[in-house]
C-alpha positions as CSV (number, residue, x, y, z in Angstrom):
1,M,0.0,0.0,0.0
2,T,2.9,2.3,0.8
3,V,4.4,1.6,-2.7
4,T,1.1,2.3,-4.4
5,L,0.7,5.6,-2.5
6,C,4.2,6.7,-3.4
7,L,3.6,5.9,-7.1
8,F,0.3,7.7,-7.0
9,V,1.8,10.9,-5.8
10,L,4.6,10.7,-8.4
11,H,2.3,10.6,-11.5
12,Q,-1.2,11.6,-10.7
13,P,-1.9,12.8,-14.3
14,M,-1.2,9.4,-15.8
15,I,-3.3,7.6,-13.2
16,R,-6.1,10.1,-13.7
17,A,-6.0,9.4,-17.5
18,I,-6.0,5.6,-17.0
19,R,-8.9,5.7,-14.5
20,S,-11.0,8.0,-16.7
21,A,-10.9,5.5,-19.6
22,R,-14.4,4.2,-20.3
23,T,-13.5,1.0,-22.0
24,Q,-10.6,-1.5,-21.8
25,C,-9.6,-0.6,-25.3
26,E,-9.3,3.0,-24.4
27,E,-7.3,2.1,-21.3
28,R,-4.9,0.1,-23.5
29,G,-4.5,3.1,-25.7
30,V,-3.5,5.3,-22.7
31,I,-1.0,2.7,-21.5
32,Q,0.6,2.3,-24.9
33,R,1.1,6.1,-25.3
34,E,2.6,6.4,-21.8
35,C,4.9,3.4,-22.4
36,A,6.1,4.9,-25.7
37,A,6.9,8.1,-23.9
38,I,8.8,6.2,-21.1
39,R,10.8,4.3,-23.7
40,A,11.8,7.5,-25.4
41,Q,13.0,9.1,-22.2
42,F,14.9,5.9,-21.2
43,R,16.9,6.2,-24.4
44,Q,18.0,9.8,-23.6
45,A,21.6,9.9,-22.2
46,D,20.9,12.7,-19.7
47,N,17.5,12.0,-18.2
48,G,16.7,14.0,-15.1
49,G,13.4,12.2,-14.5
50,R,14.7,8.7,-14.5
51,S,13.2,7.7,-11.2
52,H,9.9,9.3,-12.0
53,N,9.6,7.4,-15.3
54,L,10.6,4.1,-13.7
55,A,8.0,4.7,-11.0
56,K,5.3,5.2,-13.7
57,L,6.4,2.0,-15.4
58,L,6.1,0.1,-12.1
59,Y,2.5,1.3,-11.8
60,V,1.8,0.0,-15.3
61,H,3.3,-3.3,-14.3
62,M,1.0,-3.4,-11.2
63,L,-1.9,-3.0,-13.6
64,G,-0.8,-6.2,-15.4
65,Y,0.7,-4.7,-18.6
66,P,4.1,-5.7,-20.0
67,A,7.0,-3.7,-18.4
68,H,10.1,-5.8,-19.2
69,F,11.7,-3.1,-21.2
70,G,12.5,-1.3,-17.9
71,Q,14.8,-4.0,-16.5
72,M,18.0,-2.4,-17.7
73,E,16.9,0.9,-16.3
74,C,16.6,-0.7,-12.9
75,V,20.2,-2.0,-13.2
76,R,21.4,1.5,-14.1
77,M,19.5,3.2,-11.3
78,I,20.8,0.7,-8.7
79,A,24.3,1.7,-9.6
80,S,23.4,5.4,-9.1
81,P,25.0,7.1,-6.1
82,R,21.8,8.9,-5.3
83,Y,19.6,7.3,-2.7
84,S,16.3,8.4,-4.3
85,E,17.3,6.6,-7.6
86,K,18.6,3.6,-5.8
87,R,15.4,3.2,-3.9
88,V,13.2,3.1,-7.0
89,G,15.9,1.0,-8.8
90,Y,15.8,-1.7,-6.1
91,L,12.0,-1.6,-6.0
92,G,11.9,-2.1,-9.8
93,A,14.4,-5.0,-9.5
94,M,12.2,-6.7,-6.9
95,M,9.2,-6.3,-9.1
96,L,10.6,-6.8,-12.7
97,L,13.5,-9.1,-12.2
98,D,13.7,-12.7,-11.0
99,E,16.5,-15.3,-10.8
100,K,15.7,-16.8,-14.2
101,Q,16.7,-13.6,-16.0
102,D,20.2,-12.8,-16.9
103,A,19.7,-9.2,-16.0
104,S,19.5,-10.2,-12.3
105,L,23.2,-11.2,-12.4
106,L,24.2,-7.7,-13.5
107,I,23.1,-6.2,-10.1
108,T,25.3,-8.7,-8.0
109,N,28.2,-6.3,-7.8
110,S,26.0,-3.3,-7.0
111,I,24.4,-5.2,-4.2
112,K,27.8,-6.3,-2.8
113,N,29.0,-2.7,-2.8
114,D,25.8,-1.4,-1.2
115,L,26.1,-4.1,1.6
116,S,29.3,-2.3,2.6
117,N,27.8,1.2,2.4
118,S,28.0,3.3,5.5
119,N,24.3,4.3,5.1
120,Q,22.2,1.7,6.9
121,Y,19.2,2.4,4.6
122,I,21.2,1.7,1.5
123,Q,22.4,-1.5,3.2
124,S,18.8,-2.3,4.0
125,L,17.7,-1.9,0.3
126,A,20.4,-4.3,-0.8
127,L,19.5,-6.9,1.9
128,C,15.8,-6.7,1.0
129,T,16.4,-7.1,-2.7
130,L,18.7,-10.1,-2.2
131,A,16.2,-11.7,0.2
132,C,13.4,-11.2,-2.4
133,M,14.9,-12.3,-5.7
134,G,18.5,-13.5,-5.1
135,S,19.4,-16.5,-7.3
136,A,21.5,-19.4,-6.1
137,E,24.6,-17.9,-7.8
138,M,24.0,-14.6,-6.1
139,C,23.5,-16.2,-2.7
140,R,26.8,-18.1,-3.0
141,D,28.7,-14.9,-4.0
142,L,27.2,-12.7,-1.3
143,A,26.8,-15.2,1.7
144,P,30.0,-14.1,3.4
145,E,28.8,-10.5,3.3
146,I,25.5,-11.5,5.0
147,D,27.4,-13.4,7.7
148,R,29.5,-10.3,8.4
149,L,26.4,-8.2,8.7
150,L,24.9,-10.7,11.2
151,R,27.7,-9.7,13.5
152,A,27.3,-6.0,13.0
153,S,26.5,-3.7,15.9
154,N,23.4,-2.1,14.2
155,S,20.2,-4.0,15.3
156,Y,18.3,-2.7,12.3
157,I,20.9,-4.3,9.9
158,K,21.2,-7.5,11.9
159,K,17.4,-8.0,11.7
160,K,17.5,-7.6,7.9
161,A,20.6,-9.8,7.5
162,A,18.9,-12.6,9.5
163,L,15.9,-12.6,7.2
164,C,18.2,-12.5,4.1
165,A,20.2,-15.5,5.5
166,V,16.9,-17.4,5.7
167,H,16.5,-16.9,1.9
168,I,20.0,-18.0,1.3
169,V,19.6,-21.2,3.3
170,R,16.4,-22.0,1.4
171,K,18.2,-21.5,-1.9
172,V,21.5,-23.2,-1.1
173,H,21.2,-25.7,1.7
174,D,24.9,-26.3,2.2
175,L,25.4,-22.6,3.2
176,G,23.5,-23.1,6.4
177,E,26.6,-24.1,8.4
178,L,28.0,-20.6,7.6
179,F,25.3,-18.9,9.7
180,T,25.0,-21.4,12.6
181,K,27.3,-19.6,15.1
182,A,26.0,-16.1,14.3
183,A,22.4,-17.2,14.6
184,R,22.9,-18.6,18.1
185,S,24.6,-15.4,19.3
186,L,21.6,-13.3,18.1
187,L,19.4,-15.0,20.7
188,T,21.1,-12.8,23.4
189,E,20.0,-9.6,21.7
190,K,17.5,-7.3,23.5
191,N,15.9,-6.1,20.3
192,H,12.7,-8.1,19.5
193,G,13.2,-7.8,15.8
194,V,16.7,-9.3,15.9
195,V,15.5,-12.1,18.1
196,H,12.6,-12.7,15.8
197,G,14.9,-12.9,12.8
198,A,17.2,-15.2,14.7
199,V,14.4,-17.6,15.7
200,V,13.2,-17.8,12.1
201,L,16.8,-18.5,10.9
202,I,17.4,-21.2,13.5
203,T,14.1,-22.8,12.6
204,E,15.1,-23.0,9.0
205,L,18.5,-24.4,9.9
206,C,17.1,-27.1,12.1
207,E,14.5,-28.2,9.6
208,R,17.1,-28.8,7.0
209,N,19.9,-30.5,8.9
210,S,19.6,-33.1,11.7
211,E,23.1,-32.4,13.0
212,T,22.3,-28.7,13.3
213,L,19.1,-29.7,15.1
214,E,21.0,-31.6,17.7
215,R,23.4,-28.6,18.3
216,F,20.5,-26.2,18.7
217,R,18.7,-28.4,21.3
218,K,21.1,-26.8,23.8
219,T,19.4,-23.5,23.2
220,V,16.1,-24.7,24.7
221,P,16.8,-23.1,28.1
222,D,17.6,-19.8,26.4
223,L,14.3,-19.9,24.3
224,V,12.4,-20.8,27.5
225,Q,13.7,-17.8,29.3
226,I,12.9,-15.5,26.3
227,M,9.4,-16.9,26.2
228,K,8.9,-16.5,30.0
229,G,10.0,-12.9,29.7
230,L,7.3,-12.3,27.1
231,V,4.6,-14.0,29.1
232,I,5.2,-12.3,32.4
233,S,6.2,-8.9,31.1
234,G,4.0,-5.9,31.7
235,Y,2.5,-3.6,29.1
236,S,5.0,-2.5,26.5
237,P,3.6,0.0,23.9
238,D,6.3,-1.1,21.3
239,H,5.3,-4.8,21.3
240,D,1.8,-5.0,22.8
241,V,-1.0,-6.4,20.6
242,A,-4.4,-6.6,22.2
243,G,-2.9,-7.2,25.6
244,I,-0.4,-9.8,24.4
245,S,3.3,-9.0,24.5
246,D,4.7,-9.5,21.0
247,P,2.5,-12.5,19.9
248,F,4.5,-12.8,16.6
249,L,7.7,-13.6,18.5
250,Q,5.8,-15.9,20.9
251,V,4.4,-17.9,18.0
252,R,7.8,-18.2,16.3
253,I,9.5,-19.4,19.5
254,L,6.7,-22.0,20.1
255,R,7.2,-23.3,16.6
256,L,11.0,-23.6,17.1
257,L,10.4,-25.4,20.5
258,R,8.1,-27.8,18.7
259,I,10.9,-28.8,16.4
260,L,13.5,-29.0,19.1
261,G,11.4,-31.1,21.4
262,R,10.1,-33.6,18.9
263,N,11.2,-37.1,19.7
264,N,13.5,-35.9,22.5
265,E,12.8,-36.5,26.2
266,G,15.3,-34.0,27.6
267,A,14.3,-31.1,25.4
268,S,10.6,-31.8,26.0
269,D,11.0,-31.9,29.8
270,A,12.8,-28.6,29.7
271,M,9.8,-26.8,28.1
272,N,6.9,-28.6,29.8
273,D,6.5,-26.0,32.6
274,L,6.7,-23.1,30.2
275,L,4.0,-24.6,27.9
276,A,1.7,-25.2,30.9
277,Q,2.3,-21.6,32.0
278,V,1.5,-20.2,28.5
279,A,-1.6,-22.4,28.2
280,T,-3.1,-21.3,31.5
281,N,-2.1,-17.6,31.4
282,T,-2.8,-16.5,27.8
283,D,-6.1,-14.6,27.3
284,S,-8.4,-16.6,25.0
285,T,-10.9,-13.9,24.4
286,K,-8.8,-12.2,21.7
287,T,-7.7,-13.5,18.3
288,V,-4.0,-12.9,19.1
289,G,-4.4,-14.9,22.3
290,N,-6.0,-17.8,20.4
291,A,-3.1,-17.7,17.9
292,V,-0.6,-18.2,20.8
293,L,-2.7,-20.9,22.4
294,Y,-3.1,-22.7,19.1
295,E,0.7,-22.8,18.6
296,T,1.1,-23.9,22.3
297,V,-1.4,-26.8,21.7
298,L,0.5,-27.9,18.5
299,T,3.8,-27.9,20.4
300,V,2.4,-29.9,23.4
301,L,0.9,-32.5,21.1
302,D,4.0,-32.8,18.9
303,I,6.7,-33.2,21.6
304,K,7.0,-35.9,24.3
305,S,4.9,-34.0,26.8
306,E,3.3,-35.1,30.0
307,S,-0.2,-36.7,29.9
308,G,-1.7,-34.0,32.0
309,L,-0.4,-31.3,29.7
310,R,-1.8,-33.2,26.6
311,V,-5.2,-33.3,28.3
312,L,-4.9,-29.5,28.9
313,A,-4.1,-29.0,25.2
314,V,-7.1,-31.1,24.1
315,N,-9.3,-29.0,26.4
316,I,-8.1,-25.8,24.8
317,L,-9.1,-27.2,21.4
318,G,-12.5,-28.1,23.0
319,R,-12.9,-24.5,24.0
320,F,-12.0,-23.5,20.4
321,L,-15.0,-25.6,19.2
322,L,-17.3,-23.2,21.1
323,N,-15.8,-20.1,19.6
324,N,-18.1,-18.0,17.3
325,D,-15.3,-17.7,14.7
326,R,-15.6,-20.5,12.2
327,N,-12.0,-20.4,11.3
328,I,-11.1,-21.2,14.9
329,R,-13.5,-24.0,15.0
330,Y,-12.1,-25.4,11.8
331,I,-8.5,-25.4,13.0
332,A,-9.6,-27.0,16.3
333,M,-11.2,-29.9,14.5
334,T,-8.3,-30.3,12.1
335,S,-6.0,-30.6,15.1
336,L,-8.3,-33.0,17.0
337,Q,-8.4,-35.1,13.9
338,K,-4.6,-35.6,13.9
339,I,-4.5,-36.7,17.6
340,V,-7.7,-38.7,17.9
341,G,-5.8,-41.9,17.3
342,T,-3.2,-41.2,20.1
343,D,-5.4,-39.3,22.6
344,H,-8.8,-40.9,21.9
345,N,-10.2,-40.7,25.4
346,A,-9.3,-37.0,25.8
347,V,-11.0,-36.2,22.5
348,Q,-14.1,-38.3,23.4
349,R,-14.9,-35.8,26.2
350,H,-15.8,-33.2,23.6
351,R,-17.9,-35.6,21.5
352,G,-21.1,-33.7,22.1
353,T,-19.6,-30.4,20.9
354,I,-18.1,-32.1,17.9
355,V,-21.4,-33.7,16.9
356,D,-23.1,-30.3,17.3
357,C,-20.7,-28.9,14.7
358,L,-22.4,-31.2,12.1
359,K,-25.2,-28.6,12.1
360,D,-22.8,-25.7,11.3
361,Q,-23.7,-23.7,8.2
362,D,-20.1,-23.6,6.9
363,A,-19.4,-26.5,4.6
364,S,-15.7,-26.8,5.5
365,V,-16.5,-26.9,9.2
366,K,-19.3,-29.5,8.6
367,R,-16.8,-31.7,6.6
368,R,-14.2,-31.6,9.4
369,A,-16.9,-32.3,12.0
370,L,-17.9,-35.4,10.0
371,D,-14.4,-36.7,9.7
372,L,-13.9,-36.3,13.4
373,S,-17.3,-37.8,14.4
374,L,-16.5,-40.9,12.3
375,A,-13.1,-41.2,14.0
376,L,-14.8,-41.1,17.5
377,V,-17.1,-44.0,16.8
378,S,-16.3,-46.9,19.1
379,A,-17.9,-50.1,20.5
380,S,-19.1,-48.3,23.6
381,N,-20.9,-45.4,21.7
382,I,-21.8,-47.0,18.4
383,R,-25.6,-46.8,19.0
384,S,-25.7,-43.1,20.0
385,M,-23.1,-42.0,17.4
386,M,-24.9,-43.9,14.7
387,K,-28.1,-42.2,15.6
388,E,-26.5,-38.8,15.1
389,L,-24.8,-39.8,11.9
390,L,-27.9,-41.3,10.4
391,S,-29.7,-38.1,11.3
392,F,-27.0,-36.1,9.6
393,L,-27.2,-38.3,6.5
394,S,-30.8,-37.4,6.0
395,S,-30.1,-33.7,5.8
396,C,-26.4,-33.4,4.8
397,P,-25.3,-31.7,1.5
398,P,-25.1,-33.9,-1.6
399,E,-21.3,-33.7,-1.7
400,L,-21.0,-35.3,1.8
401,R,-23.5,-38.1,1.4
402,S,-21.0,-40.6,-0.2
403,Q,-18.4,-39.9,2.6
404,T,-21.1,-40.2,5.3
405,A,-22.5,-43.4,3.9
406,S,-19.1,-45.0,3.6
407,G,-18.1,-44.0,7.1
408,I,-21.3,-45.4,8.5
409,F,-20.8,-48.7,6.7
410,N,-17.2,-49.0,8.0
411,A,-18.2,-48.2,11.6
412,A,-21.1,-50.6,11.5
413,E,-18.9,-53.4,10.2
414,R,-16.3,-52.8,13.0
415,Y,-18.6,-52.2,15.9
416,A,-22.0,-53.6,15.1
417,P,-23.6,-54.8,18.5
418,S,-25.7,-57.4,16.6
419,Q,-26.3,-58.8,13.1
420,R,-29.8,-57.5,13.0
421,W,-28.6,-54.0,14.0
422,H,-26.0,-54.2,11.3
423,I,-28.5,-55.1,8.6
424,D,-31.0,-52.4,9.8
425,T,-28.3,-49.7,9.7
426,I,-27.2,-50.5,6.2
427,L,-30.8,-50.7,5.0
428,H,-31.5,-47.3,6.6
429,V,-28.6,-45.8,4.6
430,L,-29.7,-47.4,1.4
431,T,-33.2,-46.1,1.9
432,T,-31.9,-42.6,2.7
433,A,-29.0,-42.2,0.3
434,G,-28.8,-45.3,-1.8
435,G,-27.8,-43.4,-4.9
436,D,-24.6,-42.1,-3.2
437,V,-23.2,-45.4,-1.9
438,R,-20.1,-47.0,-3.4
439,D,-20.3,-49.9,-5.9
440,E,-19.1,-52.5,-3.4
441,T,-22.0,-51.9,-1.1
442,V,-24.4,-54.2,-2.8
443,P,-22.2,-57.3,-2.9
444,N,-21.1,-56.6,0.7
445,L,-24.6,-56.5,2.0
446,I,-25.6,-59.6,0.0
447,Q,-22.7,-61.4,1.7
448,L,-23.8,-60.2,5.1
449,I,-27.4,-61.4,4.5
450,T,-26.2,-64.7,3.2
451,N,-24.1,-65.3,6.3
452,T,-26.9,-64.4,8.7
453,S,-29.3,-67.4,8.1
454,E,-31.4,-66.7,11.2
455,L,-32.4,-63.3,9.8
456,H,-33.3,-64.4,6.2
457,C,-37.1,-64.2,6.9
458,Y,-36.8,-60.8,8.7
459,T,-34.6,-59.4,6.0
460,V,-36.8,-60.5,3.0
461,H,-39.9,-59.1,4.7
462,K,-38.2,-55.7,5.4
463,L,-36.8,-55.4,1.9
464,Y,-40.1,-56.3,0.4
465,R,-41.8,-53.4,2.3
466,A,-39.0,-51.1,1.3
467,L,-39.5,-52.1,-2.4
468,L,-43.2,-51.3,-2.1
469,S,-42.4,-47.9,-0.8
470,D,-39.7,-46.7,-3.1
471,I,-37.9,-48.1,-6.1
472,S,-35.8,-45.1,-6.9
473,Q,-32.8,-46.1,-4.7
474,Q,-31.1,-48.5,-7.0
475,P,-28.7,-50.3,-4.6
476,L,-31.6,-50.9,-2.3
477,V,-33.7,-52.3,-5.2
478,Q,-30.9,-54.6,-6.3
479,V,-30.4,-56.1,-2.8
480,A,-34.2,-56.4,-2.4
481,C,-34.6,-58.2,-5.7
482,W,-31.7,-60.6,-4.9
483,C,-33.2,-61.3,-1.5
484,I,-36.7,-62.0,-2.9
485,G,-35.2,-64.3,-5.5
486,E,-33.3,-66.3,-2.8
487,Y,-35.8,-66.3,0.0
488,G,-39.1,-65.7,-1.7
489,D,-40.5,-68.9,-0.2
490,L,-40.0,-67.3,3.3
491,L,-41.9,-64.3,2.1
492,L,-44.8,-66.3,0.7
493,R,-45.0,-68.3,3.8
494,G,-46.3,-65.2,5.7
495,E,-44.6,-66.0,9.0
496,C,-41.8,-64.0,10.7
497,Q,-41.0,-64.0,14.4
498,E,-38.7,-61.0,14.2
499,T,-41.2,-58.6,12.6
500,E,-44.9,-58.3,11.8
501,P,-45.4,-60.7,8.8
502,V,-46.9,-59.6,5.6
503,Q,-49.5,-61.7,3.7
504,V,-48.0,-61.9,0.3
505,T,-49.3,-63.8,-2.7
506,E,-47.2,-65.1,-5.7
507,D,-48.9,-62.5,-7.9
508,D,-47.9,-59.7,-5.4
509,V,-44.3,-60.7,-5.6
510,L,-44.2,-61.0,-9.3
511,D,-46.0,-57.6,-9.6
512,V,-43.3,-55.9,-7.6
513,L,-40.5,-57.4,-9.7
514,E,-42.3,-56.6,-12.9
515,T,-42.7,-53.0,-11.7
516,V,-38.9,-52.8,-11.3
517,L,-38.3,-54.3,-14.7
518,Q,-40.6,-51.7,-16.4
519,S,-39.6,-48.7,-14.3
520,H,-37.7,-45.9,-16.1
521,M,-35.7,-45.3,-12.9
522,S,-34.2,-48.8,-13.0
523,F,-30.6,-49.2,-14.1
524,P,-29.8,-52.0,-16.6
525,S,-28.0,-53.8,-13.7
526,T,-31.1,-53.4,-11.5
527,R,-33.3,-55.0,-14.2
528,G,-30.8,-57.8,-14.3
529,F,-31.3,-58.4,-10.6
530,A,-35.0,-58.3,-11.0
531,L,-35.0,-60.7,-14.0
532,T,-32.8,-63.2,-12.2
533,A,-35.0,-63.0,-9.1
534,T,-38.1,-63.7,-11.3
535,M,-36.3,-66.8,-12.7
536,K,-35.3,-68.0,-9.3
537,L,-38.9,-67.8,-8.1
538,S,-39.9,-70.4,-10.8
539,T,-38.5,-73.0,-8.4
540,R,-40.2,-71.6,-5.3
541,I,-43.8,-71.1,-6.6
542,T,-46.3,-73.4,-8.0
543,E,-49.1,-71.5,-9.6
544,N,-47.5,-68.8,-11.7
545,V,-44.7,-70.6,-13.6
546,D,-46.3,-69.7,-16.9
547,R,-46.4,-66.0,-16.0
548,I,-42.7,-66.2,-15.1
549,R,-42.0,-67.8,-18.5
550,S,-43.9,-65.0,-20.2
551,I,-42.0,-62.3,-18.3
552,V,-38.7,-63.8,-19.1
553,S,-39.5,-64.3,-22.8
554,I,-40.4,-60.6,-23.2
555,Y,-36.8,-59.6,-22.5
556,G,-35.3,-62.0,-25.0
557,S,-35.5,-59.2,-27.6
558,C,-34.5,-56.4,-25.2
559,I,-32.2,-53.6,-26.5
560,D,-29.9,-54.0,-23.6
561,V,-27.4,-56.8,-24.5
562,E,-26.8,-58.0,-20.9
563,L,-30.5,-58.2,-20.2
564,Q,-31.2,-59.9,-23.5
565,Q,-28.5,-62.5,-22.9
566,R,-29.9,-63.3,-19.5
567,A,-33.5,-63.7,-20.8
568,V,-32.3,-65.9,-23.7
569,E,-30.4,-68.2,-21.3
570,Y,-33.3,-68.4,-18.9
571,N,-35.6,-69.3,-21.8
572,A,-33.2,-72.0,-22.8
573,L,-33.4,-73.4,-19.3
574,F,-37.2,-73.5,-19.4
575,K,-37.0,-75.4,-22.7
576,K,-34.3,-77.8,-21.5
577,Y,-36.3,-79.0,-18.5
578,D,-39.7,-78.6,-20.1
579,H,-40.2,-82.4,-20.1
580,M,-40.0,-82.4,-16.3
581,S,-42.8,-79.9,-16.1
582,L,-44.9,-82.0,-18.5
583,L,-44.1,-85.1,-16.4
584,F,-45.2,-83.2,-13.3
585,K,-48.5,-82.1,-14.9
586,R,-49.2,-85.7,-16.0
587,L,-48.7,-86.9,-12.5
588,M,-51.0,-84.2,-11.1
589,H,-53.7,-85.2,-13.6
590,S,-53.4,-89.0,-13.0
591,P,-56.7,-90.2,-11.5
592,W,-55.1,-92.8,-9.2
593,L,-52.4,-90.4,-8.2
594,N,-54.9,-87.8,-7.2
595,T,-56.5,-90.4,-5.0
596,D,-53.3,-91.1,-3.2
597,L,-52.4,-87.4,-3.0
598,K,-55.6,-86.8,-1.0
599,L,-53.8,-88.6,1.8
600,M,-51.5,-85.6,2.0
601,Q,-54.3,-83.3,3.3
602,P,-53.6,-82.2,6.9
603,S,-56.7,-83.9,8.1
604,T,-55.3,-87.4,7.3
605,L,-51.7,-86.8,8.3
606,S,-52.1,-89.1,11.3
607,V,-53.6,-91.8,9.1
608,F,-50.8,-91.5,6.5
609,S,-48.1,-91.6,9.1
610,V,-49.0,-95.3,9.9
611,V,-48.9,-96.7,6.4
612,A,-45.4,-98.1,5.9
613,T,-44.7,-97.5,2.1
614,V,-47.1,-96.5,-0.7
615,T,-46.4,-96.6,-4.5
616,V,-47.5,-93.3,-5.9
617,Y,-46.2,-93.6,-9.5
618,E,-45.4,-96.6,-11.7
619,K,-45.1,-96.2,-15.5
620,D,-42.5,-96.8,-18.3
621,G,-40.2,-98.6,-15.8
622,V,-40.1,-95.8,-13.3
623,T,-41.4,-96.4,-9.9
624,V,-41.9,-93.8,-7.1
625,T,-42.7,-94.8,-3.5
626,L,-43.7,-92.6,-0.6
627,S,-43.2,-93.3,3.1
628,C,-44.1,-91.0,6.0
629,E,-43.0,-90.5,9.6
630,K,-44.9,-88.3,12.0
631,Q,-42.7,-85.8,13.9
632,S,-45.4,-83.9,15.9
633,D,-49.1,-83.0,15.8
634,S,-48.4,-80.6,13.0
635,G,-45.2,-82.0,11.4
636,L,-44.5,-84.9,9.0
637,T,-41.5,-86.1,7.2
638,V,-42.0,-87.8,3.8
639,T,-39.4,-89.9,2.0
640,L,-39.7,-90.2,-1.8
641,T,-37.9,-93.1,-3.4
642,A,-37.5,-93.6,-7.2
643,S,-36.1,-96.6,-9.2
644,N,-35.6,-97.5,-12.8
645,S,-36.3,-101.0,-14.1
646,T,-35.6,-100.3,-17.8
647,E,-32.4,-101.2,-19.7
648,S,-31.3,-97.6,-20.1
649,D,-30.1,-95.0,-17.5
650,I,-32.4,-92.0,-17.0
651,R,-30.6,-88.7,-16.5
652,G,-31.8,-85.3,-15.3
653,F,-34.4,-86.9,-13.0
654,T,-36.2,-84.5,-10.6
655,L,-38.8,-85.2,-7.9
656,Q,-41.4,-82.4,-7.3
657,A,-44.1,-81.9,-4.7
658,A,-47.1,-79.5,-4.2
659,V,-49.0,-78.8,-1.1
660,P,-52.0,-76.5,-0.1
661,K,-51.1,-72.9,1.0
662,S,-51.8,-73.7,4.6
663,V,-49.0,-76.3,4.6
664,Q,-45.3,-75.4,4.7
665,L,-43.1,-77.4,2.4
666,H,-39.3,-77.8,2.6
667,M,-37.6,-80.1,0.1
668,K,-34.2,-81.3,1.0
669,A,-31.5,-82.1,-1.5
670,P,-32.0,-85.3,-3.5
671,S,-29.4,-88.1,-3.4
672,G,-28.9,-87.7,-7.1
673,D,-30.3,-86.7,-10.5
674,S,-29.9,-90.0,-12.5
675,L,-31.6,-93.4,-12.2
676,P,-29.3,-96.3,-13.2
677,A,-30.8,-99.1,-15.4
678,R,-32.2,-102.4,-14.0
679,G,-32.7,-100.9,-10.5
680,A,-29.0,-100.7,-9.8
681,A,-29.5,-97.7,-7.5
682,K,-32.3,-95.5,-6.3
683,V,-32.8,-91.7,-5.9
684,T,-34.3,-90.6,-2.5
685,Q,-35.5,-87.2,-1.4
686,M,-36.8,-86.1,2.0
687,V,-39.7,-83.6,2.2
688,V,-40.6,-81.9,5.5
689,L,-44.3,-80.8,5.8
690,N,-45.6,-78.5,8.6
691,N,-49.2,-77.5,9.3
692,P,-48.7,-74.9,12.1
693,N,-52.2,-73.7,12.1
694,K,-53.6,-77.3,11.9
695,V,-55.9,-76.3,9.1
696,A,-58.4,-79.0,8.3
């Protein structure tokens, strides 16, 4: 701002002409005319207004227009013996030159001469310019001069030299050893600016060389004394900022202590008392006080500090969470996120405040609160934390839904108190934000349901209800279709101990799946799940096989290649085993078989249980016998036995059974699917019948 004001005073007419331009084209015209005039005056050998013209060019450069033609004028003015010209020349060099340009090398000798000038302000100009744009070559050439100025008696020059040394160390790492001794001696200075420059230089040296770091660990007591002096000192008008004595120097010292105390017991012990004093005595009602406290917290958490001091640091961050300033809340949560793994219990004390930050209007604060909340989930608080996270999921911004859903899935997998709770939680997420979950969610949930056999009935009922309510959440629809295809018989049975059962007919189930197949919201993959589920139901229902065949055949000419392939393959399966369906129909229409099948009615279960063996089918060399064993008042076990008396083997043999709706049927796996010739072996299959309501 000072530079701009200076330039404004020097050439008010030009600035007025530029600002009065009504269009950008008109402004460019003014700039071009002024630059042409400046070039012409630069070419004059005796130019009395050199500094004025260069200042005008710098203003043009600040507006974003090309000003590279003034570089050589900067070099000439730096070599001028007049301070007024040197000042503008050095300012131009810092703005128009950089280390990549050859012109910067031309001012190396001028800077070296000015570093030895008796005028401290000229020395200061040279130091500032070198610190701003000095190349590696310039730094190597002028480093001895900077080391000499670090030992000067003038505090003003030593402060500038320390900051210039920082730039040199950053540019040429191996020159750091040159400044080590002088940097340590600067810590004894009384001038705050010199001490500040020394601390910055030592910090840079320690970060770049481990051996230097070990040597400077001996300065910890000196730094502690300087810091104590700042903390307990009274009001000083030269350094006081909102009641805090030189907070800039305090912050720099705390950062250096953090580096020196990291992974070192001795250095950490030497600063523990100081850090506790700063943490308890610094005013937290002002921004500068919070800045010092924040650096104190970072130092405490990064060194080998005492456990009580770490708890104090976490509590300070907890107070930051209650601050009205969102920036302070943000940095507090960022810091807590870094330490939640090592100081989990201390962070847990502020869980309520962290969860409240999920309701913050600021998106960045909300994101940090989510990260921290997910990190705080444990086995002891899984239910309460999941309630908060699920509530947040229902109202969170779209960009956070995927992260929230993934975090909930991971937490539920690690800490789920029960399998049913785990399934309920995932289904809740799919119902709320199914479109934002990751691709692996569907197979993972299917695996979970598969492994939880005792909840198959509960899950299929719950997913069926969810499917009736909403088919827009595609992952939920996919899982529901898979579950209905696998456990549709449990759904049709209409019984469920874990939840209120739903009376569902075969047509109801097929209607839902057909709705999914026809919906414009369904993805091709979702239609694949629904078509496969429909096909699976052909083995679990008895009255709607023809409808299933019709549904599948429709998609044999579907435009979607994947869906078309599935439908064609399923149609082929129907045709391949069509003879088994015809055989079953013939059996069902056989007059003598119908007579025997009447024995399967619940009212005659007790009679049938005392007949030893009954032949229920005998034709074309195939004989099927049936024997029963009563298990309870409502239960019966039936054993079907088939044999082949012909001269040829019969392959692909299947036994099928049908019962009234009031009877529950469970067919166990057969002993085989082929009948050897001449009765060499038999195929047996057990069927468990249950009549829970004892329907007559």
